[in-house]
N, C-alpha and C positions, 0 to 999 in steps of 0.2 A: 432288436431291445425286445426283450416280453414285458408287457405294460404289467407292471405287479402291485400296486400303491395301495392298497386299503385292505382292515382289518374290520370287516363287518359283525358287531356284538349286540347278542342278545343280551337284555341285562333289566332283572326286576329284584330287588332288593327285598322283596316279603315285608311282613310288619311285625316282626317280633322281634326277641330279645339279640339275634345273629344277626343283625343289621348293622352296625358298627364294622364287623368281621365282614360281611361281605362287601362293605365300600373298601376296606382295605385292601381285601383281595384284586378288586376290581383294577383300584389304582394301580396295584404292582402290575397287571394287565394291560394298563394301558402304557407305563412308563416303558415297559418290555417293547410295545408298538413303535414308540417314540425312537427308544434304541436302534430300533432295525428298520426305522425310516417309512413307517407304514401309518398310513390315515386313519385314527380309530373312527368307524361310522357307529353310534351305537343307535342302536332300537331302545329310548328310554322309557319303559311303562312307573307311570305315576311318580317321578321324580321330585322332590322335595327342592329347592333353589341350590341349598348346600349340596347337592348330589355333584351339581353340572363342573365339568373340568375344562380349561382352557385349551386350546387346538383342537378339539374335537367336535366331530362333526354330528349332529342329533337329528335321529327321527321320535318326534315327542308323541308320545300315546300315553293318554290320559281316561281315566274311567275303569271300565270293564277291563280284567287285567284278559291278554291274550294270552292263549296257549303257547309253548315254545315254538310248534310247528307253524302254529298263523304269525308269530313274529319273523321267524326265519323266511317264510315266504315274500314279506314285506320287504327284508332285504334284499331278498334274491333277485324282484324286480327291479330295486333299485340297481345293482351289478350288473343286471342282463341290460338295462338302459345306457351304461356307462361305455366306453371302449378302452377299457381294462381288457388284458387277455386273462389275469387270474387274480383273486383274492383269497383272501382268508377268514373262513367262517369260524364264529366259537361263542360259546357260553361265557359268559362274564368272569369264569371262575379259570379257565383254560388259554394256556399260551405255552410255549417252549422253555423245558430247562433249557439255561446256561451253563458253560464252561466245556473244556476240551472232552473231557467224558461220554458226552451226548452226541458224537457223532457229528452231523453238518448243521446242529442247532443253529450255532454262531453266525454261522457263514450263509444259510441256507435263502432268505429272502434276498441278498446282495448277489448269489448264485444264477437264481432263478432267472434275476431279471439280464442275466449274461447268456444262457442256453439258448441258442436258435430254436425258435417256437418249431421250426419243420422235425427238431430232434423230439420235441413233447409232442407231435402229431396224433400219436395214440394214448396220449395222459390226459384224461378229461377230470379227472379226483384222486386227490392224492391224501392218503389218509395216515397222520402219525403213527408209531408205534405207542402202544399203550404198557408203561413198564409195569403196571399189576398184573397183566397177563402172560407178556411177553419178556421175558428176559431178554438183554441186547447185549451186554459188555463182551464176553467171549466172541459174538458175531463182529463186532465192531473191531474188534482188536486183530482178529483173524485175516479182516478183509482190509483194512487199514491204507496198507499201499494201492491196493485196486479202486479205493472210494475216493481218491484223490483226482480222478479222470472218470470216475463213473458211478453214476446213483444205480442201488438195485431198487428192484419194484418186486412186488410178488402181489399177485389178486386178492383183494379183501371187499367188503360189502358190509362194514359195521363203522361207521363215522362217528361215534358218538360224543360230544363235547368240542370237537374243532376238525376241522379238514380244510384243504384248500381245493377251490373249484374254479375251471375253466369255464369262458364265459361264453356258456351255449347256445346264446343267441348269436354273438359274433362268428363262433366258429363251423355252429352245427345248423342254423337258422333254426333253433328250437328254443323252447321255455319250460323248463322241468320245476315242477315245485314239490314240496312236501305235500300228501296226501290228506286232505281236512277230515276225510272219511275215518281217520284213526281216531276221532274227536268224537265220543257216543252220544245219545240224544240227552243223558243228564251231567255234561258237559265232563267228564271223567275222560280219561285219556289210555287206548290201546296202545301196549309196549309196542318196542322194537320199531316207530317210526323212522328211527337213525339207521336201518335199516333198508327199509324200503324205498327210500329214496335214491341210496347209490343200486339197488336192484332195480328200479325204474328207469335208470342209465346205461347199467348191462343189455336190458332190453331193449334198450334203443342203439345198439351196437355201439355204445363208449366204453372207453378204457377206465377202469376202477382198480385203484392201487393204494397199499401199502406199501409206504418209502420204507426200506430197513435203513435209512440212513438220519430219520429224524425223530426226536422222542418227545411224547408230550407231557406237558405238566397239567395237574389237575387239582386244584386245593378246594376242595369242601368244607364251606364254614361253620357245619354241622353234621353231626350223625343222621344220614337219612332212615326213619322206620323201616321204608321198602327195601331198602339196602340189607338191612339185617335180618328182615325175615324170611329164612331161606326156604321154606313153603310158599310163601306169597310171592316171592320170587319168582318163583320158578313157573307157578299157577299164571303170573302176570306175562310171563317169557313166551308161554305154552301159547296165550292167547293171541300175542301177537306174530307170532312164529304161523299158528293156524289163519290167521287173517291173512296173510301174507301170502302162504301158500294156496290160498284159494283165489286170490287176485291172480298170480301169477303160474299158479296149475304147477306147482311145485311139489316134491314130496312132503308128506307130512312128516316135519323133522323128529319128532317123539316116536315114532313108527319106522324110522329108514336107517341106516347105517351112517356113520359120520363122513361130510363129504358128500352126501347128497345134492345138496343144493351146488353146491361151487362145480361138481361133475356136469349138473345141467347148464349151467352157467357157461362153460368152456365149449359146451356141444352147438349151443345158439348165436357165440361170440369168440371169433377167432383172436380177438386182441388180448380176451383171458389169459393170458399166458406170462411167466416170471419174463423181463427183459432187464438189460442193462441199457441205461441213457447217458450219453456221452454230455459232458460238459462243457465242451468246445463246439467248433464248427466242423468235427469230422463226422464220421458217417455214425449211426447208433450200432450196436454191436446186439440181436436180438438173438438169444440161448434159451433152448428149451432144456427143462433139466426134470428130474423127479421130484413134484411140488406134492406134498400132502397136504391136503385141506384139512381145516380145523372146522 
């Protein structure tokens, strides 16, 4: 039995007119966790008394607001010190879609608990499909029968909003954290820290994958100026990519062919290959196929 019991959530509702909507979305997230028999553990920043919910574990933080990566690191420490094998990490507006059209979403947690750990030996981080960038309906329909016995994984390294993590301390005797050097001296954030953390894992010879069978749901309470300004978004992303390139001696993305990073990852880490994982106690089927990096 694979121990997969908790959903670790970073939460700060802000201080503007969008707070009620953010609370509503977060409560929907908590309901999803309860429906899937997960215990929510929330890093709650500057919560008022009315924000707390029953049957939720809380780590409380009051005062200066922590950056998202700092808050995640506190929860990572909590997870590493547990006996669980896997946990779900999420922002307070991310969880899974529900319904038959969304692949294994409705059975993911339950099924993960019954997959033999040996079958998951190379699966250290699981990233759900982002439906805003990756169409999924035709793929799920095409593979519907095979997906009843196997789940499909392809290499990835962008873990925005939600990811499932193996307990690296328990299984690898290592503790990895988000790099706080992404926080500048003026308190602003260098973008793409959600890529740097999975890349750390890849460089530690761990397996980071997108699971083709699960679909992420993200509900924004307000429109982001950063997300809507194309030029500003490009500049922020380039800054983050350049920071990562320097740290890991990777090609400069803006000056290199598409897929250059993934090509490098495959060269240094033999686990970074597409694979199928059996859902029962049979042997894994590892397959190699043409994989086009994005």
